[in-house]
C-alpha positions as a Markdown table, in Angstrom:
| # | Residue | x | y | z |
|---|---|---|---|---|
| 1 | Met | 120.8 | 156.5 | 163.0 |
| 2 | Arg | 117.6 | 154.9 | 164.1 |
| 3 | Lys | 115.8 | 156.4 | 161.1 |
| 4 | Lys | 118.3 | 154.8 | 158.7 |
| 5 | Gln | 117.9 | 151.4 | 160.4 |
| 6 | Lys | 114.1 | 151.7 | 160.1 |
| 7 | His | 114.6 | 152.7 | 156.4 |
| 8 | Tyr | 116.9 | 149.7 | 155.7 |
| 9 | Leu | 114.5 | 147.4 | 157.6 |
| 10 | Ser | 111.6 | 148.6 | 155.5 |
| 11 | Ile | 113.5 | 148.0 | 152.3 |
| 12 | Ile | 114.4 | 144.4 | 153.5 |
| 13 | Ile | 110.8 | 143.7 | 154.3 |
| 14 | Val | 109.6 | 145.0 | 150.9 |
| 15 | Leu | 112.3 | 142.8 | 149.2 |
| 16 | Ile | 111.2 | 139.7 | 151.2 |
| 17 | Leu | 107.6 | 140.4 | 150.3 |
| 18 | Cys | 108.5 | 140.8 | 146.6 |
| 19 | Ile | 110.5 | 137.6 | 146.6 |
| 20 | Thr | 107.7 | 135.7 | 148.3 |
| 21 | Ile | 105.0 | 137.0 | 146.0 |
| 22 | Gly | 107.2 | 136.4 | 142.9 |
| 23 | Tyr | 108.0 | 132.8 | 144.0 |
| 24 | Ala | 104.3 | 132.1 | 144.7 |
| 25 | Tyr | 103.3 | 133.4 | 141.3 |
| 26 | Leu | 106.1 | 131.5 | 139.5 |
| 27 | Ser | 105.3 | 128.3 | 141.3 |
| 28 | Ser | 101.6 | 128.7 | 140.5 |
| 29 | Thr | 102.4 | 129.4 | 136.8 |
| 30 | Leu | 104.7 | 126.5 | 136.5 |
| 31 | Asn | 102.4 | 124.1 | 138.2 |
| 32 | Gly | 99.6 | 125.2 | 136.0 |
| 33 | Glu | 101.7 | 124.7 | 132.9 |
| 34 | Ile | 102.9 | 121.3 | 134.1 |
| 35 | Thr | 99.4 | 120.0 | 134.8 |
| 36 | Thr | 98.3 | 121.0 | 131.3 |
| 37 | Val | 101.0 | 119.0 | 129.6 |
| 38 | Asn | 99.9 | 115.5 | 128.6 |
| 39 | Ile | 102.7 | 113.0 | 128.4 |
| 40 | Tyr | 102.0 | 109.8 | 126.4 |
| 41 | Pro | 104.8 | 107.2 | 126.8 |
| 42 | Val | 105.6 | 105.2 | 123.6 |
| 43 | Thr | 104.6 | 101.6 | 124.1 |
| 44 | Arg | 107.1 | 99.3 | 122.6 |
| 45 | Lys | 105.6 | 96.3 | 120.9 |
| 46 | Cys | 108.7 | 94.3 | 120.3 |
| 47 | Gln | 112.1 | 94.0 | 121.9 |
| 48 | Arg | 115.2 | 92.2 | 120.9 |
| 49 | Ala | 115.4 | 88.7 | 122.4 |
| 50 | Lys | 117.8 | 88.0 | 125.2 |
| 51 | Thr | 117.9 | 84.2 | 124.7 |
| 52 | Leu | 117.3 | 82.0 | 121.6 |
| 53 | His | 115.1 | 79.0 | 121.0 |
| 54 | Ser | 117.0 | 75.7 | 120.3 |
| 55 | Ile | 116.6 | 72.0 | 120.2 |
| 56 | Thr | 118.9 | 69.1 | 120.9 |
| 57 | Cys | 118.3 | 65.9 | 119.1 |
| 58 | Thr | 118.2 | 62.4 | 120.6 |
| 59 | Ser | 117.5 | 59.0 | 119.1 |
| 60 | Ser | 113.8 | 59.4 | 120.0 |
| 61 | Ser | 113.4 | 63.0 | 118.6 |
| 62 | Thr | 110.5 | 63.5 | 116.2 |
| 63 | Glu | 111.3 | 67.1 | 115.1 |
| 64 | Gly | 111.8 | 67.5 | 111.4 |
| 65 | Tyr | 115.3 | 68.9 | 111.9 |
| 66 | Cys | 116.4 | 65.9 | 113.9 |
| 67 | Lys | 115.0 | 63.5 | 111.4 |
| 68 | Ala | 116.8 | 65.4 | 108.6 |
| 69 | Thr | 120.2 | 65.4 | 110.3 |
| 70 | Lys | 120.0 | 62.1 | 112.2 |
| 71 | Ala | 121.0 | 62.2 | 115.9 |
| 72 | Gly | 124.7 | 61.3 | 116.2 |
| 73 | Ser | 125.6 | 62.8 | 112.8 |
| 74 | Gly | 127.5 | 65.8 | 114.4 |
| 75 | Gln | 124.5 | 68.1 | 113.9 |
| 76 | Asp | 122.6 | 67.1 | 117.0 |
| 77 | Ser | 121.4 | 70.6 | 117.9 |
| 78 | Ile | 120.2 | 73.8 | 116.3 |
| 79 | Thr | 119.6 | 77.3 | 117.5 |
| 80 | Phe | 117.0 | 79.4 | 115.8 |
| 81 | Gly | 117.8 | 82.9 | 114.7 |
| 82 | Gln | 120.3 | 85.2 | 116.3 |
| 83 | Ile | 120.4 | 88.0 | 118.9 |
| 84 | Gly | 121.8 | 90.4 | 116.3 |
| 85 | Thr | 123.5 | 93.8 | 116.6 |
| 86 | Ser | 122.0 | 96.6 | 118.6 |
| 87 | Gly | 120.7 | 99.4 | 116.3 |
| 88 | Lys | 120.7 | 97.2 | 113.2 |
| 89 | Leu | 118.2 | 94.8 | 111.8 |
| 90 | Ala | 119.2 | 91.6 | 110.0 |
| 91 | Ser | 117.3 | 88.6 | 108.6 |
| 92 | Gly | 116.8 | 86.1 | 111.4 |
| 93 | Asp | 117.1 | 88.5 | 114.3 |
| 94 | Ala | 115.0 | 87.2 | 117.2 |
| 95 | Phe | 112.4 | 89.4 | 118.9 |
| 96 | Asp | 109.8 | 89.0 | 121.6 |
| 97 | Cys | 106.6 | 90.9 | 120.8 |
| 98 | Asp | 103.8 | 91.7 | 123.2 |
| 99 | Val | 101.1 | 90.8 | 120.6 |
| 100 | Asn | 98.3 | 90.3 | 123.1 |
| 101 | Gly | 98.9 | 93.5 | 125.0 |
| 102 | Asp | 99.3 | 92.1 | 128.5 |
| 103 | Gly | 102.6 | 94.0 | 129.0 |
| 104 | Val | 104.7 | 90.8 | 128.9 |
| 105 | Tyr | 107.3 | 90.0 | 126.2 |
| 106 | Asp | 107.0 | 86.2 | 126.5 |
| 107 | Ser | 110.1 | 84.7 | 125.0 |
| 108 | Ala | 108.5 | 81.2 | 124.9 |
| 109 | Thr | 105.2 | 82.0 | 123.1 |
| 110 | Glu | 105.7 | 85.5 | 121.6 |
| 111 | Arg | 108.9 | 84.9 | 119.7 |
| 112 | Phe | 109.2 | 86.4 | 116.2 |
| 113 | Tyr | 112.0 | 86.6 | 113.6 |
| 114 | Tyr | 112.8 | 89.7 | 111.5 |
| 115 | Val | 112.4 | 89.0 | 107.8 |
| 116 | Ser | 112.9 | 92.3 | 106.0 |
| 117 | Asp | 111.5 | 95.8 | 105.8 |
| 118 | Leu | 108.0 | 96.5 | 104.4 |
| 119 | Asn | 109.2 | 100.1 | 104.0 |
| 120 | Ser | 111.7 | 102.4 | 105.6 |
| 121 | Gly | 109.7 | 102.7 | 108.8 |
| 122 | Thr | 108.0 | 99.3 | 109.1 |
| 123 | Ala | 109.5 | 95.8 | 109.8 |
| 124 | Ile | 108.2 | 92.4 | 108.8 |
| 125 | Leu | 108.4 | 89.7 | 111.4 |
| 126 | Ile | 107.4 | 86.1 | 111.3 |
| 127 | Tyr | 106.0 | 84.0 | 114.1 |
| 128 | Tyr | 108.3 | 81.2 | 115.5 |
| 129 | Thr | 105.7 | 78.4 | 115.1 |
| 130 | Tyr | 102.6 | 77.5 | 113.2 |
| 131 | Thr | 98.9 | 77.7 | 113.6 |
| 132 | Asn | 96.3 | 75.3 | 112.4 |
| 133 | Arg | 96.5 | 73.4 | 109.1 |
| 134 | Tyr | 94.1 | 74.8 | 106.6 |
| 135 | Pro | 93.5 | 74.6 | 102.9 |
| 136 | Tyr | 94.5 | 77.8 | 101.1 |
| 137 | Asn | 91.1 | 78.3 | 99.6 |
| 138 | Ala | 88.4 | 75.6 | 100.1 |
| 139 | Arg | 85.6 | 78.1 | 99.4 |
| 140 | Thr | 86.1 | 78.6 | 95.6 |
| 141 | Ser | 88.9 | 76.1 | 95.2 |
| 142 | Asp | 91.0 | 78.4 | 93.1 |
| 143 | Ser | 94.3 | 80.2 | 93.5 |
| 144 | Tyr | 93.1 | 83.6 | 92.2 |
| 145 | Ser | 90.6 | 84.6 | 94.9 |
| 146 | Gly | 93.1 | 84.9 | 97.8 |
| 147 | Pro | 93.7 | 82.8 | 101.0 |
| 148 | Leu | 90.0 | 82.7 | 101.8 |
| 149 | Thr | 90.3 | 79.6 | 104.0 |
| 150 | Ala | 93.9 | 80.0 | 105.2 |
| 151 | Glu | 93.2 | 83.4 | 106.6 |
| 152 | Gly | 90.9 | 81.6 | 109.2 |
| 153 | Ala | 94.1 | 80.2 | 110.8 |
| 154 | Leu | 95.6 | 83.6 | 111.5 |
| 155 | Pro | 95.3 | 85.3 | 114.9 |
| 156 | Thr | 92.3 | 87.6 | 115.2 |
| 157 | Thr | 92.5 | 91.3 | 116.2 |
| 158 | Thr | 91.0 | 90.2 | 119.5 |
| 159 | Lys | 93.6 | 87.5 | 120.2 |
| 160 | Trp | 96.5 | 89.7 | 119.1 |
| 161 | Ser | 95.1 | 93.1 | 120.1 |
| 162 | Asn | 98.4 | 94.9 | 120.4 |
| 163 | Val | 99.4 | 94.6 | 116.8 |
| 164 | Ser | 97.8 | 95.4 | 113.4 |
| 165 | Leu | 98.9 | 95.3 | 109.8 |
| 166 | Ala | 100.3 | 98.5 | 108.5 |
| 167 | Val | 99.0 | 97.6 | 105.0 |
| 168 | Lys | 95.7 | 95.7 | 105.3 |
| 169 | Thr | 95.1 | 95.6 | 101.5 |
| 170 | Ser | 97.8 | 94.6 | 99.1 |
| 171 | Gln | 98.2 | 93.2 | 95.6 |
| 172 | Ile | 98.8 | 89.4 | 95.4 |
| 173 | Tyr | 101.5 | 88.4 | 92.9 |
| 174 | Asn | 102.2 | 85.1 | 91.3 |
| 175 | His | 105.5 | 83.2 | 91.6 |
| 176 | Ser | 107.0 | 85.1 | 88.7 |
| 177 | Gly | 106.0 | 88.5 | 89.9 |
| 178 | Gly | 103.0 | 89.0 | 87.7 |
| 179 | Thr | 99.4 | 89.6 | 88.6 |
| 180 | Thr | 97.6 | 86.8 | 86.6 |
| 181 | Val | 97.2 | 83.0 | 86.6 |
| 182 | Ile | 96.1 | 80.7 | 83.9 |
| 183 | Asp | 93.5 | 78.1 | 84.7 |
| 184 | Ser | 93.1 | 74.6 | 83.3 |
| 185 | Ser | 90.9 | 76.0 | 80.5 |
| 186 | Asn | 93.6 | 78.4 | 79.5 |
| 187 | Lys | 91.6 | 81.3 | 80.8 |
| 188 | Thr | 93.6 | 84.2 | 82.4 |
| 189 | His | 92.5 | 85.4 | 85.8 |
| 190 | Thr | 93.7 | 88.7 | 87.5 |
| 191 | Leu | 94.9 | 88.3 | 91.0 |
| 192 | Pro | 93.2 | 90.5 | 93.6 |
| 193 | Lys | 94.2 | 93.2 | 96.0 |
| 194 | Tyr | 93.5 | 91.2 | 99.0 |
| 195 | Thr | 92.2 | 92.7 | 102.3 |
| 196 | Tyr | 93.1 | 90.9 | 105.6 |
| 197 | Thr | 90.7 | 91.4 | 108.6 |
| 198 | Thr | 93.2 | 89.6 | 110.9 |
| 199 | Ala | 96.1 | 90.9 | 113.1 |
| 200 | Ala | 98.6 | 89.0 | 110.9 |
| 201 | Arg | 99.0 | 87.8 | 107.4 |
| 202 | Leu | 100.7 | 85.2 | 105.3 |
| 203 | Leu | 104.3 | 85.4 | 104.1 |
| 204 | Thr | 104.9 | 85.8 | 100.4 |
| 205 | Leu | 107.5 | 84.1 | 98.2 |
| 206 | Thr | 109.3 | 87.3 | 97.6 |
| 207 | Glu | 109.6 | 87.9 | 101.3 |
| 208 | Tyr | 110.7 | 84.3 | 101.9 |
| 209 | Lys | 113.5 | 84.7 | 99.5 |
| 210 | Lys | 114.8 | 87.6 | 101.6 |
| 211 | Ile | 115.4 | 85.3 | 104.6 |
| 212 | Thr | 119.1 | 84.6 | 104.5 |
| 213 | Asn | 119.0 | 81.6 | 106.9 |
| 214 | Thr | 115.9 | 79.5 | 106.5 |
| 215 | Asp | 116.8 | 77.4 | 109.6 |
| 216 | Ile | 114.2 | 79.4 | 111.4 |
| 217 | Phe | 111.6 | 77.4 | 109.5 |
| 218 | Trp | 112.9 | 74.2 | 111.2 |
| 219 | Glu | 111.3 | 75.2 | 114.5 |
| 220 | Asn | 108.3 | 72.9 | 115.1 |
| 221 | Phe | 108.4 | 71.9 | 111.4 |
| 222 | Gly | 108.6 | 68.6 | 109.5 |
| 223 | Asn | 108.0 | 64.9 | 110.2 |
| 224 | Met | 105.4 | 64.8 | 113.0 |
| 225 | Asp | 104.8 | 68.5 | 112.7 |
| 226 | Pro | 103.3 | 70.3 | 109.6 |
| 227 | Asn | 105.4 | 69.6 | 106.5 |
| 228 | Cys | 104.2 | 72.5 | 104.4 |
| 229 | Val | 103.3 | 76.1 | 105.2 |
| 230 | Trp | 101.5 | 78.5 | 102.9 |
| 231 | Leu | 103.0 | 81.4 | 101.1 |
| 232 | Asn | 100.5 | 83.9 | 99.7 |
| 233 | Thr | 101.9 | 83.5 | 96.2 |
| 234 | Pro | 99.9 | 81.6 | 93.5 |
| 235 | Tyr | 101.7 | 79.5 | 90.9 |
| 236 | Ala | 101.2 | 81.3 | 87.6 |
| 237 | Ser | 100.7 | 78.2 | 85.4 |
| 238 | Gly | 99.3 | 75.8 | 88.0 |
| 239 | Gly | 95.9 | 75.4 | 86.3 |
| 240 | Gly | 94.5 | 78.1 | 88.6 |
| 241 | Ala | 94.6 | 75.8 | 91.6 |
| 242 | Gln | 98.1 | 75.8 | 92.9 |
| 243 | Val | 99.9 | 78.1 | 95.4 |
| 244 | Met | 103.5 | 78.2 | 96.6 |
| 245 | Ala | 104.4 | 76.7 | 100.0 |
| 246 | Val | 107.5 | 76.0 | 102.1 |
| 247 | Tyr | 108.2 | 72.4 | 102.6 |
| 248 | Asn | 111.1 | 70.1 | 103.6 |
| 249 | Pro | 111.8 | 67.5 | 100.9 |
| 250 | Ala | 112.6 | 64.1 | 102.3 |
| 251 | Tyr | 113.1 | 65.9 | 105.7 |
| 252 | Thr | 116.5 | 67.0 | 104.5 |
| 253 | Ser | 116.2 | 70.7 | 103.7 |
| 254 | Ile | 113.9 | 73.6 | 103.4 |
| 255 | Ala | 112.5 | 74.5 | 99.9 |
| 256 | Thr | 109.4 | 75.8 | 98.1 |
| 257 | Met | 107.0 | 74.2 | 95.7 |
| 258 | Pro | 103.4 | 74.6 | 94.5 |
| 259 | Tyr | 100.7 | 72.8 | 96.3 |
| 260 | Ser | 97.0 | 72.3 | 95.5 |
| 261 | Val | 94.8 | 74.9 | 97.2 |
| 262 | Ser | 92.9 | 72.1 | 98.8 |
| 263 | Thr | 96.0 | 70.8 | 100.6 |
| 264 | Ser | 96.0 | 71.4 | 104.4 |
| 265 | Cys | 99.2 | 73.2 | 105.0 |
| 266 | Ala | 100.1 | 75.2 | 108.1 |
| 267 | Val | 99.9 | 78.9 | 108.5 |
| 268 | Lys | 102.9 | 80.9 | 109.9 |
| 269 | Pro | 101.6 | 84.4 | 110.9 |
| 270 | Val | 103.5 | 87.5 | 109.8 |
| 271 | Ile | 103.1 | 90.9 | 111.6 |
| 272 | Glu | 104.1 | 94.4 | 110.5 |
| 273 | Val | 105.6 | 96.6 | 113.3 |
| 274 | Ser | 106.6 | 100.2 | 113.2 |
| 275 | Lys | 110.4 | 100.4 | 113.9 |
| 276 | Gly | 109.6 | 103.2 | 116.3 |
| 277 | Arg | 107.7 | 100.7 | 118.4 |
| 278 | Met | 110.7 | 98.2 | 118.5 |
| 279 | Val | 113.6 | 98.1 | 120.8 |
| 280 | Tyr | 116.5 | 97.0 | 118.6 |
């Protein structure tokens, strides 16, 4: 009887040792594997806005929208853009984008609006307000060399370090979709493939036409604010010195027309963001 008990005890001890050794080996193996796995979290650059920008007009308001509608006309306030539908992107959807990389999605100063898709995986968003007023091209004073001066009003890659253009070099097209302009001497010039060195770029006329509700352009626009903003789209028959811009005729609406390249219009930065880096 005692021999059997000793035998069973020996078996139990062996089993305990096997389990202990096996557990130790398994733990060591798993820990080793876990420590060799590098996990890189995806940093979201833009997230859907939770609140919208708006203005309410009074008799002393100087905003372009208020001058256009006249306080007391029944259109005393305006809200810019929309919250949108989760999982879908629509023109005018409001986003807050951490462009400077500080980890904060500032709804007051980092507000953007979705314009359209650059391609299936990249979204085009436009900044809520305007930067400095610059001529389109004061260096060569023509419309066929690109926005050589206006580019200087765009945020640098240092200022907006958390975003970059998906396509830095792209063909410039005229207002009719062609790639040439005719100057005052009836000479034809080919428009360039322009390379931006900035974190953002100018909007084009084609992209502007995809904006279904241009009310987003009323934000900080018109009257005491800039009354024209450049589009990177030369006017085909403008004597080689005219480029399309957004403006508000008589402070009553939003429209487009050609401006001289020497005119100081404002610049409204456009960014290109991977949809995989957006919460929408």
